[in-house]
N, C-alpha and C positions, 0 to 999 in steps of 0.2 A: 907461304901455303898454309893451310889449316893445321893447327896443332892438335894435341890430345884433348878430347873433350872432358869437361868436368861434369860433376853430378847435375849441376843446373843447366849445362849447355848441351848436354847429350840428348835431352828431350824437351821440346817446348812446353811451358806450363799450359794448363788447361785454358782455353781461350773463352771469351765471352761469345754470346750469340752473334753480335755484330762486330767484325774486326775492323780495325783501321785499314786504309788502302795498302800500306806497306808492311802488314803484319808479318808476312812470310820471310821478309828480310831481317827480322829480329832473330832468326834462328840461323846460326852461324853456318852449318853445313849447306843450307839452301843459298845463303849469301854468296859463298864460294862458287857454288854451282851455277848461280845466276851470272856471276861476272865471267866465268869461263864461257858460257854459251853466248855471250854477247860477242866474244872473240871469234868463236866457231861460227856463228850465223853470219857474221860480217864477211868472214872468208869464203863461206859457201855463196853469199850473193855476188862477191867479186868473181869468182870463177864463173858464175851463171852469166854475168855480163859479157865475159870473154868468149864462152862457148856459144852463146846465142849470136854474137857478132861474127865469129868465125863461121858458124853455119850459114848465116845470112849472106856473107860475102862469097862462100863456096858455092851455094845454091841459087841464091837470088830468089828464093821461093818461100812463101808463107806455108806451104805444105811441108817443105823441109823443116822448118821450126816446129810445125805440129808433130813431125815424126820424132824429132828430138825430145820433145816433151812426152810423147807417147812411151818411147822406150825408157825414159827415165822413171815415169810414174806406174807403167804397166805392172811391174812386180808388186807394187803395194795393192792393186786392183786384185791381182790374181791370189797373191800369197798373203794378203792382210789378216784374214780370219785365222789362218794356220799360225801365223807369227803372233797374233794376239793370244791364242791358245797356249803357245810356247812361253810367252811372257807371264802367264798366270802360274806357271810352274817353276820358271827358272829364277835364279838370283839376278835382278835387273842390273845391278852394279857390275857383275861379271859380263853380262851380255853387252852393256855399253862399252866396257873396256875393249872387247873384241871387235864391236861394229866400228867405234871411233878410229881404232887402229887400222881396220880394214879400209875405211874411207880415206884415210891419209895416204895409204899405199896406192890406192886407185888414182888419186890426184897427182901423185909423184909420177906415176906411169904416164899420164897424159902430158905432164910437164916435159918429160924426156922425149915423147913423140914430137911435141911443138919445137922443142929446143934442137932437135936433130932434123928437123924439117920433113919428118916422116909422117906427119898427122895427115889424116884423110877424113872425109865425112864419115866413112864406115867405122873408122877407129874411134871417133868421138862417139858415135852411137853405141859402139860396144862397151866402152869404158862408162859411159853414162848409164846404160843398161845395168852393169855391174854395180854401180852405185846405187842405183834405184832398188836392186835386190837387197843390199845391205840396209838401205834406209826403210825397207818393209818391215824389219825386225827392230831397227834403231827407233823408228817413230813411236810404236806403242810402247816400248821399253822406257823411253824418256818421259812419255805421259805418265806412266804409273809410277816411275822413279820419283818424280815430283811429290806424288801422294805418300811414298814411302818416307820422304824426307820431312814433310811438314804436317801431315796427318790431315783428315777431312776437313776439320774445322778451318784451317787455313788454305784450303784448296782454292777457294775463289780468288783470294789475293795472289797465290802462286801461279794459277793459270794466266790471270790477267797480266801479271809481271812477265810471264814468258812471252805474251804477245808483245810487251814492251821491247823484250829482246829482239824478236823477230822484226820489229819495225825500226829500232834502233840500227839493226843491220841493213835494213832497206834505205836508211839515210846514209850510213857510213860505207857499206858495201859497194853500192854503185858509184859513190863519190870516189872512192879509193880506187875501184875497178877502172873508172874512167880516166883517172890520172895515170895509173900504172899502165892501162892499154896504150895511151898516148905516148908515154915516155920510154916504157920498156917492152911494150907488146903483150900478146895474149898469154905467153908462157909464164910471164912474171905473175900475172893474176892467178893462174893455176897454182904456182909455187906458193904464193900468199895463203891460198886456201889450205894447201898441204901442211903448212906450218901452223895454221890456226887450229889444228886438232890437238896440239901439244897442250894447250891449257886445260881443256876437259880431261885428257888422259891423265895429266898430272893430279888433278882434283881427285879423279876416280881412284887413282892408285894410292894416294896419299891419305884420303879420308877414309875412316872407319865405316863399315856398313851401317845402313840406317837402323836406328833402334826404335822405330815406332812400333808402339803395341797395336794390336788389332782394335779397331774401333767399331762400333755398332753402325749398322747401315741406317741411313735416313730413309723413312718411308713417305712418299709424297702423298698429299691429302686425297688425290683423285685416282691414283694409279697403283695397283698393287705390284710389288716386285717379288714374284715367285720364281726363283731360279729352276731350272730343270734339273732332273736327276743327274748325278755325276756320271758322264760318259765313259766309256771303257777304252776307246781309242783317240788318237790325235785328231784324226779326220772327223770323228764324231764330236769331239769337244769343239772344234771349229764350226761345225754345223749347228751345234747347240747354241753357241754364242750368237751366231747370225740370226737364229730364230728368236732368240730371246731379245736381241736389240730391235728386231722388227716388230715384236709383239707389244713393245711399250709405245704407245703413240707419241709421247713427247721425244722419245730417242729417235724413232723413226722419222719424225718430222725434222729433227736436227741434222740427221745424216743426209736427207734429201736436199736440204737448203746448202749443206756444206758441200755436196757434190756440184750443186748449181753455181756456187760461187767460186769454185776452184779455178776458174780462168782468171779471177782477178788476182790470184795469189800464185799465178804462173806467168811471170812477167815476160818470159821469153818468147811469147807467141804474138800477142797483139799489141804490146806496147813498142817493140821495135818498129812494128809496121806503122803505127800511128806517128812515130817520132821520124821515120825515114820517108815513107811513101806519101803521107798526108800533109805533114807540116814541114818536111825537109830540114829536120834539126841535126842529123848526123849523129855520130856515136856520142858525143857530149850531150847533146839534147836527150837521147835515150837514157843516159844516167841520170840526167837532171830530172826527167819525168819519173823515174823510180824513186829518186830522193824526195821529190814533192809528195809522192804517194806516201813514203814513210813519215814524212814530217807531219802530214795530215792525220796519219794513223796514230802517233804518239799520244795525243790527248784523248782519243778514242779508247786506247788501251788503259790509260791511267783512270778514266772514268769507270771502266769495267772493273778495275781494281778496287772499288770503293769498299768492299768487303761484305756487302749484303749478297744473299743468294739469289740467283736469277730466277725468272718466271718464264714460262713458255710465251706469254703474251709480249713480254719485253723482247725476246728474240724474234717473234714475228714482226713486230713493229720496226725493229732495227733492220732486219732483212728487207722489208718493203722500202725503207729509206735507202738502203744499199742499191736496190734495183732501180729507184727513181734517179738517184745521183748518177749511176752508170749510164742509163739512157740519156740522161741530160748532157753528160760529158761528151758522148758520141756526137752531139750536135754542136760542139764548140767551134765558132767560126774563126778563132785565131789562137796562137800559141798561149796568150795570156790567160784566156778563159779555160784552155785544155788544162793548163797547170792548176788553175783554181778548182775545176771540177775533179782533176785527179786527187788533189788534197781532201775533197769532200768524200769521194769514193774511199779513200784510206781511212778517214775518220769514221764513217759509218760501218764499214765492212769489218774492221778489227774489233770494234766495240761489239758488233753482233757475233763474230766468230768466237771471241773470247767468252761471252755470255753462253752461247751454244755449247762450246767445249765444256765448260764447268757444269751445265745443266746436265749434260749426257753422263759426266763422270759421277756427279752426285746421284743420278737416278739409278745408276747400275748398281746391281748386287755386288757385294766385295768379292766374292769368289769368281765373278765373271767380268770384273772390270778390265782385265788385260784383253779379254775376247771383245768386249764392247769398243775398247779403244783401238782395237784391230780393225773393227768395222768402221770406226771413225777415220782411220788411216786409209782404209779402202775408198771412203768418200772424199776426204781431203788430205792428201793429194791424189789419192788413188784413181778418181774419176777423170783426171786430166788427160789420160790417153784419149778418152772419148770427146771431151769438151775441146782439148787442144786441137785434134785432127779436124773435128767438125767446125771449129771457129777459124782455123787456119784455111781449110777448104773454101769457107764462105767468104773469108777475106780476100782470097784469090779470085773468087767469082764475082763478088758484089763490092768489095772494097773494105778496108779495115774499119771505117766508120760504121758500117752496117753490121759488121760482126760484133763489134763493141757493143752497139745499142742492142742487138738482140741477146747478148749476155745478160743486160739489165732486164729485158723483158722476160727472159726464161726464169730469172730469179723471182720476178714479180707473180709469174704463173704459178711458181712452185709455193709461194707464200699463200696464194689464194687458195691452192688445193689442200694444204696443210693447216690452214688457220684454225679449223675446229680442234685439231689434236693438239695444237699449241696453246690457243686461247683458253681451252678448258683445263689447261694444266696449272694448277695452283701452287702455292708455297709448299715447303716441306713441313711434315710433322715427325718429330723424333720418334724412331721405333725402337 
């Protein structure tokens, strides 16, 4: 585990304007956090495979999967702004210690229900809703904690590396989940997730608080960042953060795109339906489909980690490519082309979302960054209750192919509607 920081290791040196792709990993505190998050994210995907398959076998319904997605993500949609306002005021490290511990306890509770054969559809929904409520606070706290660790200049590298974490988990998590599900059952998958929280908890408990000094905000060339006056109540603070995020065209456009692509990062709704109903691949094929998505996403995340600052035009073009690849994948005539298409969706979507996430964080005023990232959490994954239920219902009525294709067309429509706000968003000018 990490030891005591030295004078040279406590704070990264001032970096140059353009950082190498893995610049953030040169800073030891982020390196330990990065490694612990690979473990935790893989455990989360392992449990997601098990719960989605349990719900599908219990209900046999795409709407049932959509409801599971909704109760898991609804807290982020409802409470994301308030949680972001709380993150702006609280010690992010202490918040994460509490949230990671709570998520471990909830996973253990689900494991005990499965192990004693007392699990039911309603209990899965209840515990998933509890995890969603904790994640509503955990999500923006983790986003801003990365900035606390590495500073603004290395944020592009850190955010993109975090996308590598997520997609490494999409490779190892489903693969591990598929093996564990076949050999030991769904309960073992959930137990793996509970154990996976031990690594980040150990890092948070043993690592000293971040020592990053305040850094000046960057001012974009075409968009002023004028934060509102300091509000007096938590509710007013949350509203002020949402108004601010919506008032900046580049941030607003990224939030809409993130909400539209949420169905791609919610694999428990359409992917098991494609695997089971359309191509008849079974549980192993479902896990393989998720793994292919993750394998395709890894090079996209690495490209996003190049170290240069993103532009709105780049985000728009990548979002358009994601919409096209999603619509094309929906038309795949056989499993081989389905896997190829899913790899392409993973490649473009993760490159796009990493760039959009970095753009949003860099465009936000420092004192409102937690609230802006709370708005991001409301969009991704918070909008999944809407997209998940809508796509699950559409899949039941018109088929999984149609629903997946419509997800791509929706993203293309939003890119067309937000093109002006993004394409006119140029590079940054230091303020």
